C-alpha positions in Angstrom: -32.2 27.3 -47.0 -33.8 25.6 -50.0 -37.2 25.6 -48.4 -37.0 29.2 -47.4 -35.8 30.3 -50.9 -38.7 28.4 -52.6 -41.2 30.0 -50.3 -40.2 33.4 -51.5 -41.2 32.7 -55.1 -45.0 33.4 -54.7 -44.2 36.8 -53.2 -41.9 37.6 -56.0 -44.5 36.7 -58.6 -47.1 38.9 -57.1 -44.7 41.8 -56.7 -43.8 41.6 -60.4 -47.5 41.6 -61.5 -47.1 38.4 -63.5 -50.4 36.9 -64.7 -51.6 34.1 -67.0 -50.7 34.3 -70.8 -53.0 36.1 -73.3 -54.9 38.2 -70.6 -54.4 41.9 -71.1 -57.1 42.9 -68.6 -56.1 45.5 -66.0 -56.4 43.9 -62.6 -59.0 45.4 -60.3 -58.0 47.2 -57.1 -58.5 44.8 -54.2 -57.7 47.3 -51.5 -54.4 45.6 -50.5 -55.8 42.1 -50.0 -53.2 40.6 -52.3 -50.4 42.1 -50.2 -51.9 40.7 -47.0 -52.4 37.2 -48.4 -48.8 37.3 -49.7 -47.5 38.2 -46.2 -49.6 35.4 -44.6 -48.3 32.9 -47.0 -44.7 33.9 -46.4 -45.2 33.7 -42.6 -46.7 30.2 -42.9 -43.8 29.1 -45.1 -41.3 30.5 -42.5 -43.1 28.6 -39.7 -43.1 25.4 -41.7 -39.4 25.9 -42.4 -38.6 26.4 -38.7 -40.6 23.3 -37.8 -38.8 21.2 -40.4 -35.4 22.5 -39.2 -36.3 21.6 -35.6 -37.4 18.1 -36.7 -34.1 17.7 -38.7 -32.1 18.7 -35.6 -34.0 16.3 -33.4 -33.5 13.5 -35.9 -29.7 14.2 -35.9 -29.4 14.5 -32.0 -27.7 11.6 -30.2 -30.2 9.2 -28.8 -28.0 7.0 -26.6 -28.6 6.7 -22.9 -27.0 5.1 -19.8 -28.7 4.3 -16.5 -26.5 4.1 -13.4 -27.4 2.3 -10.2 -25.1 3.1 -7.2 -25.1 0.8 -4.2 -23.0 0.6 -1.0 -21.0 -2.4 0.1 -22.7 -3.6 3.3 -21.0 -3.4 6.7 -20.1 -6.7 8.3 -23.3 -7.2 10.2 -25.5 -6.4 7.2 -26.4 -8.4 4.1 -28.0 -6.0 1.6 -26.3 -3.8 -1.0 -28.5 -0.8 -0.3 -29.0 1.9 -3.0 -27.4 5.2 -2.2 -29.6 8.3 -2.6 -27.7 11.5 -3.5 -24.6 9.8 -4.8 -22.6 12.0 -7.1 -22.2 10.5 -10.6 -20.0 11.8 -13.4 -20.1 10.6 -17.0 -17.1 11.3 -19.3 -18.8 11.4 -22.6 -17.7 9.7 -25.9 -15.6 12.1 -27.9 -15.0 14.4 -24.9 -17.0 16.5 -22.4 -18.4 15.6 -19.0 -21.9 15.7 -17.4 -22.8 15.1 -13.8 -25.9 14.1 -11.9 -27.1 12.7 -8.5 -29.0 9.5 -7.8 -32.6 9.4 -6.7 -34.1 7.5 -3.7 -33.7 4.2 -5.6 -30.0 4.9 -6.2 -30.5 5.5 -10.0 -29.7 8.3 -12.4 -30.0 8.3 -16.2 -27.9 10.1 -18.7 -29.5 10.8 -22.2 -28.3 12.2 -25.5 -25.2 10.1 -25.6 -23.5 9.6 -29.0 -22.0 6.1 -28.6 -20.7 6.2 -32.2 -18.1 8.9 -31.0 -16.2 6.4 -28.8 -16.3 5.1 -25.2 -17.4 6.6 -21.9 -16.3 6.4 -18.3 -18.6 6.7 -15.3 -17.6 7.4 -11.7 -19.6 7.6 -8.5 -19.0 8.6 -4.9 -20.9 9.5 -1.8 -20.3 10.7 1.8 -19.0 7.9 3.9 -18.1 5.7 0.9 -15.2 5.2 -1.5 -15.2 5.8 -5.2 -16.0 3.4 -8.0 -15.6 3.7 -11.8 -16.3 1.8 -14.9 -14.1 2.8 -17.8 -14.3 2.3 -21.6 -18.1 1.7 -21.7 -19.3 1.2 -25.3 -23.1 1.6 -24.8 -23.8 -2.2 -25.1 -25.2 -2.2 -21.6 -28.2 0.1 -21.0 -27.7 0.0 -17.2 -24.6 -0.5 -15.1 -24.1 -0.8 -11.3 -21.4 0.8 -9.3 -20.6 -0.6 -5.9 -19.0 1.8 -3.4 -16.9 0.5 -0.5 -18.3 1.4 2.9 -15.9 3.4 5.0 -18.1 3.5 8.0 -17.2 2.0 11.4 -17.6 -1.8 10.9 -18.3 -2.3 14.6 -20.6 0.5 15.5 -23.1 -0.6 18.1 -21.4 -3.9 18.7 -20.9 -5.5 22.1 -17.9 -7.2 23.7 -17.8 -11.0 24.2 -15.0 -12.3 26.5 -13.8 -15.7 25.1 -11.9 -18.3 27.0 -10.6 -21.7 25.7 -10.9 -24.9 27.7 -9.8 -28.5 27.2 -7.3 -27.4 24.6 -5.6 -30.5 23.0 -2.2 -28.8 22.5 -1.7 -26.0 25.1 1.8 -25.4 23.6 0.4 -24.7 20.1 1.8 -21.7 18.2 -1.5 -20.0 17.3 -5.0 -19.6 18.8 -7.7 -17.9 16.8 -11.3 -17.0 17.6 -13.7 -15.9 14.9 -17.4 -15.1 14.6 -18.0 -17.6 11.8 -21.2 -15.9 10.5 -19.4 -12.6 9.6 -17.6 -11.7 6.3 -13.9 -12.5 6.0 -13.0 -9.0 4.8 -14.0 -7.6 8.2 -10.8 -9.0 9.8 -12.9 -9.5 12.9 -10.9 -12.1 14.7 -8.8 -12.3 17.8 -5.5 -14.2 17.9 -3.1 -15.2 20.6 0.4 -16.7 20.3 0.0 -18.3 23.7 -2.9 -19.9 25.6 -1.9 -17.7 28.6 -3.3 -14.6 27.0 -6.9 -15.9 27.1 -9.6 -14.9 27.9 -9.6 -12.3 25.1 -12.3 -9.8 24.1 -14.1 -10.4 20.8 -16.5 -7.7 19.3 -19.7 -9.1 17.9 -22.9 -7.5 16.5 -25.7 -6.9 19.0 -29.1 -8.5 18.6 -28.3 -11.5 16.4 -27.4 -15.1 17.0 -23.8 -16.2 16.0 -21.6 -19.2 15.8 -18.2 -18.7 17.5 -15.3 -20.9 16.3 -11.9 -21.3 17.7 -8.9 -23.1 16.2 -5.5 -23.9 17.7 -2.8 -24.8 15.2 0.9 -25.0 14.4 2.3 -23.9 11.1 5.3 -25.0 9.1 6.2 -24.5 5.5 8.9 -25.6 3.0 9.1 -24.9 -0.7 6.9 -27.9 -1.4 4.8 -28.5 1.7 2.6 -26.5 4.0 1.4 -28.2 7.2 -1.2 -26.9 9.6 -2.1 -29.5 12.2 -5.1 -28.1 14.1 -8.1 -28.6 16.4 -11.5 -26.9 16.5 -13.9 -25.6 19.1 -17.5 -24.4 18.3 -20.4 -22.8 20.2 -23.6 -21.2 19.1 -24.7 -18.2 21.1 -28.0 -16.3 21.2 -28.4 -12.6 20.5 -26.3 -10.3 22.8 -27.5 -6.9 23.9 -24.8 -6.3 26.5 -21.3 -7.6 27.1 -21.0 -11.3 27.9 -18.6 -14.2 28.1 -18.2 -17.8 26.9 -15.8 -20.7 27.3 -15.2 -22.6 24.1 -14.7 -26.3 24.9 -12.5 -28.2 22.5 -13.6 -31.4 24.2 -17.2 -30.9 23.3 -16.7 -30.2 19.6 -18.0 -32.7 17.0 -15.5 -34.8 15.1 -14.6 -33.0 11.8 -15.3 -34.5 8.4 -12.3 -35.0 6.1 -11.4 -35.2 2.4 -8.3 -35.7 0.4 -7.7 -34.8 -3.2 -5.6 -32.8 -5.7 -5.7 -30.1 -8.3 -3.4 -28.9 -11.1 -1.3 -25.8 -11.2 -1.1 -23.5 -14.3 0.9 -25.0 -17.1 2.7 -21.9 -18.1 6.4 -22.6 -17.1 7.1 -19.1 -15.8 3.8 -18.6 -13.9 4.4 -17.3 -10.4 1.7 -19.7 -9.1 3.8 -22.8 -9.8 6.0 -22.1 -6.9 3.5 -20.5 -4.5 2.3 -21.8 -1.2 -1.1 -23.6 -1.3 -3.9 -23.3 1.3 -7.5 -24.6 1.6 -10.5 -23.4 3.6 -14.2 -24.2 4.0 -16.2 -21.0 4.2 -19.9 -19.9 4.0 -21.1 -18.3 0.9 -21.3 -14.6 1.3 -21.8 -11.4 -0.6 -22.1 -11.2 -4.4 -21.4 -7.7 -6.0 -24.6 -6.9 -7.8 -22.5 -5.3 -10.6 -20.7 -8.5 -11.2 -17.3 -6.8 -11.3 -15.8 -7.5 -7.9 -14.8 -10.7 -6.2 -17.5 -12.0 -3.8 -16.6 -11.9 -0.1 -17.2 -15.2 1.7 -18.0 -15.5 5.4 -15.7 -17.0 8.0 -16.1 -20.7 8.4 -14.2 -23.5 10.1 -12.5 -25.8 7.6 -8.8 -25.8 7.0 -6.3 -27.9 5.0 -4.0 -29.7 7.4 -1.5 -30.2 4.6 -0.8 -29.2 1.0 2.0 -30.8 -1.0 3.3 -29.7 -4.4 4.4 -32.4 -6.7 8.1 -32.6 -7.6 7.4 -31.5 -11.2 5.5 -28.4 -9.9 2.4 -29.4 -11.8 -0.1 -30.3 -9.1 -0.9 -30.0 -5.4 -2.3 -32.7 -3.1 -4.4 -31.7 -0.1 -5.9 -33.0 3.1 -8.7 -30.9 4.5 -11.3 -31.2 7.3 -14.2 -29.1 8.5 -17.1 -28.6 10.9 -20.7 -28.3 9.6 -22.1 -25.0 8.5 -24.8 -23.3 10.6 -28.4 -23.5 9.6 -29.2 -21.3 6.6 -25.5 -21.0 5.5 -24.3 -22.6 2.3 -20.7 -23.9 2.5 -18.1 -23.4 -0.2 -14.5 -24.6 -0.5 -11.7 -22.2 -1.4 -8.3 -23.2 -2.6 -5.7 -20.4 -2.8 -2.1 -20.0 -4.0 -0.2 -17.2 -2.3 3.0 -15.5 -3.1 5.4 -14.4 -0.4 4.7 -11.5 1.9 6.2 -8.4 0.5 7.9 -6.3 3.2 9.9 -4.2 0.7 8.1 -0.9 1.1 4.7 -2.7 1.2 4.2 -4.6 4.4 1.4 -6.3 2.6 0.4 -9.7 1.1 1.8 -10.4 -2.3 0.1 -11.9 -5.4 -2.5 -14.6 -5.0 -5.1 -16.7 -6.9 -8.2 -18.5 -5.6 -10.8 -20.9 -6.8 -14.2 -21.3 -5.1 -16.2 -24.5 -5.3 -19.8 -25.0 -4.2 -20.2 -27.3 -1.2 -17.8 -29.1 1.1 -14.4 -30.2 -0.1 -14.5 -32.9 -2.8 -12.6 -36.2 -2.8 -10.2 -37.0 -5.6 -8.6 -35.0 -8.4 -10.3 -31.8 -9.3 -10.5 -30.4 -12.9 -10.7 -26.7 -12.2 -7.9 -24.3 -13.2 -6.5 -21.2 -11.5 -6.5 -17.7 -13.1 -2.9 -16.8 -13.6 -1.6 -13.6 -11.9 -1.7 -10.4 -14.1 1.8 -9.2 -14.9 1.9 -5.5 -14.1 4.0 -3.6 -16.6 3.2 0.0 -15.7 4.3 0.8 -13.0 7.4 -1.3 -13.7 8.9 -1.0 -10.2 6.7 -1.6 -7.2 8.5 0.7 -4.8 8.2 3.8 -7.1 4.8 5.6 -6.7 2.7 5.6 -9.9 0.6 8.8 -10.4 -3.1 8.1 -9.9 -4.1 10.3 -12.8 -2.6 11.1 -16.2 -0.6 8.0 -16.8 -2.2 4.6 -17.6 -1.9 1.4 -15.5 -0.9 -1.5 -17.7 -0.6 -5.3 -17.4 -0.4 -8.5 -19.3 -3.0 -11.3 -19.1 -2.6 -15.0 -19.5 -6.3 -15.9 -19.4 -9.4 -14.8 -21.3 -12.9 -13.8 -20.1 -11.6 -12.1 -17.0 -12.7 -8.7 -15.6 -9.8 -6.5 -14.5 -10.1 -4.0 -11.7 -7.6 -1.6 -10.3 -8.0 -1.4 -6.5 -6.6 1.7 -4.7 -6.4 1.2 -1.0 -4.9 2.4 2.3 -3.5 -0.2 4.6 -4.9 -0.3 8.1 -3.8 -2.2 11.2 -0.3 -3.6 11.8 2.1 -4.3 9.0 1.3 -7.6 7.3 -2.3 -7.6 8.6 -3.6 -7.5 5.0 -6.5 -5.2 6.1 -7.3 -2.2 4.1 -9.8 0.6 3.4 -10.6 0.3 -0.3 -10.9 3.9 -1.5 -11.4 3.5 -5.3 -12.2 0.6 -7.5 -11.8 1.2 -11.3 -13.1 -1.7 -13.5 -12.2 -2.0 -17.2 -14.0 -4.2 -19.8 -13.3 -7.9 -20.0 -9.8 -8.8 -21.1 -8.6 -5.2 -21.1 -4.8 -4.7 -20.5 -4.8 -1.0 -19.5 -6.9 1.7 -18.0 -6.6 5.4 -17.1 -8.2 6.6 -13.9 -10.9 9.3 -14.6 -11.4 12.3 -12.4 -13.8 12.0 -9.5 -17.2 13.8 -9.6 -16.8 17.5 -8.7 -19.0 17.1 -5.6 -16.5 14.7 -4.1 -13.7 16.0 -1.9 -11.0 13.8 -3.4 -8.3 15.3 -1.3 -10.1 14.5 1.9 -10.8 10.9 0.8 -7.5 10.0 -0.7 -5.1 12.3 1.2 -1.7 13.2 -0.1 0.4 10.2 1.2 1.2 7.3 -1.0 -1.5 4.6 -1.3 -1.3 1.0 -2.5 -2.7 -0.5 -5.7 -3.3 -3.9 -7.1 -4.7 -5.3 -10.4 -7.3 -7.9 -9.6 -9.0 -10.3 -12.0 -12.4 -11.9 -11.6 -14.3 -14.6 -13.5 -17.8 -14.9 -12.2 -18.9 -17.7 -14.6 -15.9 -20.0 -15.2 -17.9 -23.2 -15.7 -15.6 -25.5 -13.8 -16.4 -23.9 -10.3 -18.4 -21.1 -8.7 -15.9 -18.3 -9.5 -12.2 -17.5 -9.7 -10.1 -14.5 -8.9 -6.4 -13.5 -8.9 -4.5 -10.4 -8.0 -1.1 -8.9 -8.6 1.3 -8.0 -5.9 0.9 -4.5 -4.5 2.5 -1.3 -5.9 2.6 2.3 -4.7 0.1 4.9 -6.0 0.5 8.7 -5.6 -2.9 10.6 -5.4 
């Protein structure tokens, strides 16, 4: 307004006929040229004022941005986190409001004009055939974020059947017989198990067109409050690519002698930590998939290496282990995983309880190990695991006993038999490091949430992940399950 008002003064002076002092000469008639000049001057001044106002508005407009990459978790026979074109992405803006977009052929979309000084933002993505993923309470410190969507496609589409028999079994009366494709991810649940040797041969589904290593293990299992024992024997065979159904006989008598190691590790020092009384297990696996967003626990591949015994000390402060393994196939990097598991929860859940794991590069080490476990998050809302917590509108809350951890709420639907610990992960909501609460945002408007989530009660967990712990490759822990109402 100041500029516009000043621009009127020349016009006012001309209209009043003001001239320089001491000159009484009558002005000559210019045929209206003065009036035209005055009008042109005013128009120029108005244009300048408008340009200045536009510049001022542009200078005051928020200049923040956020680029989002959306990728899909690969199916078991794949390795790549492929970008998803056409994924729906919703950004809940700092200070309120929402804007939505879709990803391009590279899986990217960019939001601009964000005022990060107004608060934090949430971003959520979804796509046909995939679950949902969210990052909440973003503060603008990261110019680009990655959302990884769980793949809900058929994990065994186009696979072929392999009939597996077992021969020269050392203990035909063993309690358990398992056969696994060792080159596939653990999360696939792609194994066959018999409680008696008499049920073999059994059909195993395997990917077509790729070589695989097939492992079998026969074992017995006993546990007490302090000791877990798993005496076992291995069989192993490499097979070429299959394009049609086939059969093999895994020969326990032709398997190389396993390598062995003994050692120990400490349990959390917090007196009331659930992990101090948990059952301990050890495995040798092959390094697998790393979430490109760095938010979710990596998924290792099946391997054959198993702790034959774990013994907790009388003071509950440490665990001693004995573990053996067969060599990794060419091109696969081995890792050792030690895990502490709570009891199986059959009170309304039929699902595995809390757990904590540590992953170490390479084969199992000898001697005492210096790594520490992430303690289990203590969920405080919902307070009771058998009462369904609303997915939206009410926060999920928990207590932490470690720092530098990334918390994620996993919302999933159990699949398979009770106690199988297999699930479709429908939504993963990740909060900033060391957060102790989160509220689930709404899905993008293009996503049919009712079709994806349904109306029946789902399960939830709070998982913690440390991808750079320093004393090992990575660590993770998870709460016991609770019920979630979509």
